C-alpha positions as CSV (number, residue, x, y, z in Angstrom):
1,M,23.2,-44.9,-83.4
2,E,22.7,-45.2,-79.6
3,A,26.5,-45.2,-79.0
4,A,26.9,-42.2,-81.3
5,A,24.2,-40.3,-79.4
6,I,25.9,-41.1,-76.1
7,Y,29.2,-39.8,-77.5
8,W,27.5,-36.5,-78.5
9,D,25.8,-36.3,-75.1
10,V,28.9,-36.8,-73.0
11,V,32.0,-35.5,-74.9
12,P,30.9,-31.8,-75.0
13,Y,30.7,-31.7,-71.2
14,V,34.1,-33.3,-70.9
15,V,35.5,-30.6,-73.2
16,L,33.7,-27.9,-71.2
17,A,35.2,-29.3,-68.0
18,I,38.7,-29.2,-69.6
19,V,38.2,-25.6,-70.7
20,V,37.0,-24.4,-67.3
21,V,39.5,-26.3,-65.2
22,G,42.4,-25.9,-67.6
23,T,41.8,-22.1,-67.8
24,W,41.7,-21.8,-64.0
25,W,44.9,-23.9,-63.7
26,R,46.7,-21.9,-66.3
27,Y,45.7,-18.6,-64.6
28,R,46.6,-19.9,-61.2
29,Y,49.9,-21.5,-62.0
30,D,51.1,-19.9,-65.2
31,K,50.2,-16.2,-65.1
32,F,53.5,-15.1,-66.7
33,G,52.8,-17.6,-69.6
34,W,49.4,-16.2,-70.2
35,T,50.4,-14.4,-73.4
36,T,50.5,-14.6,-77.2
37,R,54.3,-14.7,-77.0
38,S,54.4,-11.9,-79.6
39,S,57.1,-12.3,-82.3
40,E,56.6,-8.9,-83.8
41,L,60.1,-7.8,-83.0
42,Y,61.5,-10.6,-85.1
43,E,59.5,-10.0,-88.3
44,K,56.9,-7.3,-89.2
45,R,56.4,-7.3,-93.0
46,L,54.3,-10.5,-93.2
47,L,52.8,-10.0,-89.8
48,R,51.2,-6.7,-90.9
49,V,49.2,-8.7,-93.6
50,A,48.7,-12.1,-91.9
51,S,47.6,-11.0,-88.5
52,P,44.7,-8.6,-89.5
53,L,43.6,-11.0,-92.2
54,F,43.4,-13.9,-89.7
55,H,41.9,-11.9,-86.7
56,F,39.2,-10.0,-88.7
57,G,38.3,-13.2,-90.6
58,I,38.0,-15.3,-87.4
59,L,35.9,-12.7,-85.8
60,V,33.4,-12.8,-88.6
61,V,33.5,-16.6,-88.5
62,I,32.7,-16.6,-84.8
63,V,29.8,-14.2,-85.2
64,G,28.4,-16.3,-88.0
65,H,28.6,-19.5,-85.9
66,V,26.9,-17.7,-83.0
67,I,24.0,-16.5,-85.3
68,G,23.7,-19.9,-86.9
69,L,23.8,-22.0,-83.8
70,V,22.1,-19.8,-81.2
71,I,19.2,-18.2,-83.2
72,P,16.5,-20.8,-83.9
73,Q,15.2,-21.2,-87.4
74,S,11.7,-20.3,-86.2
75,W,13.0,-16.8,-85.4
76,T,14.3,-16.0,-88.8
77,D,11.2,-17.5,-90.4
78,A,9.1,-15.2,-88.2
79,V,10.8,-12.1,-89.5
80,G,10.4,-13.2,-93.1
81,I,13.8,-14.5,-94.0
82,S,13.4,-17.6,-96.1
83,E,15.6,-20.7,-95.6
84,H,17.1,-20.3,-99.1
85,A,18.0,-16.6,-98.4
86,Y,19.4,-17.4,-95.0
87,H,21.7,-20.2,-96.3
88,L,22.7,-18.2,-99.4
89,Q,24.0,-15.2,-97.3
90,A,25.5,-17.5,-94.7
91,A,27.4,-19.4,-97.5
92,V,28.7,-16.2,-99.2
93,L,29.8,-14.5,-96.0
94,G,31.1,-17.7,-94.5
95,A,33.1,-18.5,-97.5
96,I,34.7,-15.0,-97.6
97,A,35.5,-15.0,-93.9
98,G,36.7,-18.6,-94.0
99,V,39.0,-18.0,-96.9
100,A,40.4,-14.8,-95.3
101,T,41.0,-16.7,-92.0
102,L,42.7,-19.6,-93.8
103,V,44.9,-17.4,-95.9
104,G,45.9,-15.4,-92.7
105,A,46.6,-18.6,-90.8
106,A,48.6,-20.0,-93.7
107,L,50.7,-16.8,-93.9
108,L,51.3,-17.0,-90.2
109,V,52.5,-20.6,-90.5
110,Y,54.7,-19.7,-93.5
111,R,56.2,-16.8,-91.5
112,R,57.0,-19.0,-88.6
113,R,58.7,-21.6,-90.9
114,T,60.7,-19.1,-93.0
115,S,61.8,-16.6,-90.4
116,G,64.6,-18.0,-88.4
117,P,64.1,-16.1,-85.1
118,V,60.3,-16.7,-85.3
119,F,60.8,-20.4,-86.0
120,S,63.2,-20.7,-83.1
121,A,60.6,-19.3,-80.8
122,T,58.0,-21.8,-82.0
123,T,57.2,-24.6,-79.6
124,V,55.8,-28.1,-80.2
125,N,52.7,-26.8,-78.4
126,D,52.4,-24.1,-81.1
127,K,52.8,-26.6,-83.9
128,I,50.0,-28.8,-82.6
129,M,47.8,-25.8,-82.0
130,Y,48.3,-24.5,-85.6
131,L,47.6,-28.0,-87.0
132,V,44.3,-28.4,-85.2
133,L,43.3,-24.8,-85.9
134,I,43.9,-25.0,-89.6
135,A,42.1,-28.4,-89.7
136,A,39.1,-26.8,-88.1
137,I,39.1,-24.0,-90.6
138,V,39.4,-26.3,-93.6
139,A,36.6,-28.6,-92.2
140,G,34.4,-25.5,-91.8
141,L,35.1,-24.3,-95.3
142,A,34.3,-27.8,-96.6
143,V,31.0,-27.8,-94.8
144,T,30.2,-24.3,-96.2
145,F,30.9,-25.3,-99.8
146,L,29.4,-28.8,-99.6
147,G,26.2,-27.4,-98.1
148,V,25.5,-24.9,-100.8
149,D,23.3,-27.4,-102.7
150,G,21.6,-28.7,-99.6
151,S,23.2,-32.2,-99.9
152,Q,24.5,-32.0,-96.3
153,G,21.1,-31.4,-94.8
154,N,19.9,-28.5,-92.8
155,Y,22.2,-28.0,-89.8
156,R,19.7,-25.7,-88.2
157,E,17.5,-28.8,-87.6
158,T,20.2,-31.0,-86.2
159,V,23.5,-29.3,-85.2
160,A,22.0,-26.1,-83.9
161,P,19.4,-27.7,-81.6
162,W,22.0,-30.1,-80.3
163,F,24.3,-27.2,-79.5
164,R,21.6,-25.3,-77.6
165,S,20.6,-28.4,-75.8
166,I,24.1,-28.7,-74.3
167,W,23.8,-25.4,-72.5
168,I,20.4,-26.1,-71.0
169,L,21.7,-29.4,-69.6
170,Q,19.3,-31.5,-71.8
171,P,21.6,-32.9,-74.4
172,R,20.1,-34.2,-77.6
173,G,23.0,-36.3,-79.0
174,D,20.5,-38.1,-81.2
175,L,20.2,-35.0,-83.3
176,M,23.9,-34.7,-83.8
177,A,24.1,-38.4,-84.6
178,E,21.6,-37.9,-87.4
179,S,23.6,-35.0,-89.0
180,A,25.9,-35.4,-92.0
181,F,29.4,-36.7,-91.5
182,S,31.0,-33.4,-92.6
183,Y,29.2,-31.6,-89.7
184,Q,30.3,-34.3,-87.2
185,L,33.9,-34.1,-88.4
186,H,33.9,-30.3,-88.1
187,V,32.4,-30.3,-84.6
188,T,34.8,-33.0,-83.5
189,I,37.9,-31.1,-84.6
190,A,36.4,-28.0,-83.0
191,M,36.1,-29.8,-79.7
192,V,39.7,-31.0,-79.9
193,L,40.7,-27.4,-80.5
194,F,38.7,-26.2,-77.4
195,A,40.2,-28.9,-75.3
196,L,43.7,-27.7,-76.2
197,W,42.7,-24.0,-75.9
198,P,43.7,-23.4,-72.2
199,F,47.1,-24.9,-72.7
200,T,48.2,-22.9,-75.8
201,R,48.7,-19.2,-76.7
202,L,45.0,-19.1,-77.7
203,V,44.3,-18.6,-74.0
204,H,45.0,-14.8,-74.5
205,V,41.5,-14.6,-76.0
206,F,40.1,-14.8,-72.5
207,S,42.0,-11.6,-71.5
208,A,40.4,-8.2,-71.6
209,P,42.5,-5.2,-70.9
210,I,39.8,-3.5,-68.8
211,A,42.2,-1.9,-66.4
212,Y,43.8,-0.1,-69.4
213,L,40.7,2.2,-69.6
214,F,41.3,3.4,-66.0
215,R,45.1,3.7,-65.9
216,P,46.8,7.1,-65.3
217,Y,48.3,8.9,-68.1
218,I,51.9,7.9,-68.9
219,V,54.0,11.0,-69.3
220,Y,57.3,10.8,-71.1
221,R,59.7,13.6,-70.4
222,S,63.3,14.1,-71.2
223,R,65.9,15.1,-68.6
224,D,66.2,18.5,-70.3
225,D,62.6,19.4,-69.4
226,A,63.4,19.3,-65.7
227,R,63.8,22.7,-64.0
228,P,67.3,23.6,-62.9
229,G,68.0,22.4,-59.4
230,T,65.0,20.1,-59.3
231,P,65.8,16.4,-58.9
232,V,64.5,14.3,-61.8
233,G,61.2,12.6,-61.0
234,S,60.3,14.9,-58.1
235,A,58.0,17.3,-60.0
236,P,54.3,16.9,-59.1
237,R,52.3,14.7,-61.5
238,R,48.8,15.3,-62.8
239,R,46.6,12.3,-62.3
240,G,45.1,10.7,-65.4
241,W,41.7,9.1,-65.9
């Protein structure tokens, strides 16, 4: 038990160090590779279904994880939300979002495997990323379904306090070591995914197109619109935002 507690005390900080340093390195030395490497030009029919399904599903999953791990049980108790009601709504919403995310990811993988140009643009790095990502989703769904009857214990008394303790630099690995194996497996796969994050296409999540809000208008004009005798491109332009 002591060795397990040390594992849960140390490994999260190793992963955080990899994420921070790896992201800095990627931005410093691979700015042109900081992209999703979009394959929309190769195939659109499946992408129109798979991409929204995956992205909206994963957003709900992330919000659910933040609520479950960051908000203490005492807070929901204080506002009158019973533990049974909390776990019921978490299980229902988590199951719906998790299944949507898994179906979207499966369709994306199927698209990559069956579309020749998309498959040709798929790297070994992409394959490893998809494998770990889907493993994390499946493990999360397993935890959701197995925890419905309460047989996996209350993660808000073990996993959630451990997660919060990491960020205040007072790790409680003993709490994580006491949690059910299903939770430990899910968290371990998640940490592997985060360690890979800076070195895969997932790094685009850290990009926010803030400059897009302040860019000038882009004016498209045909050559026929130019006044006779006026060189193309010499007409005064109105500034945008």
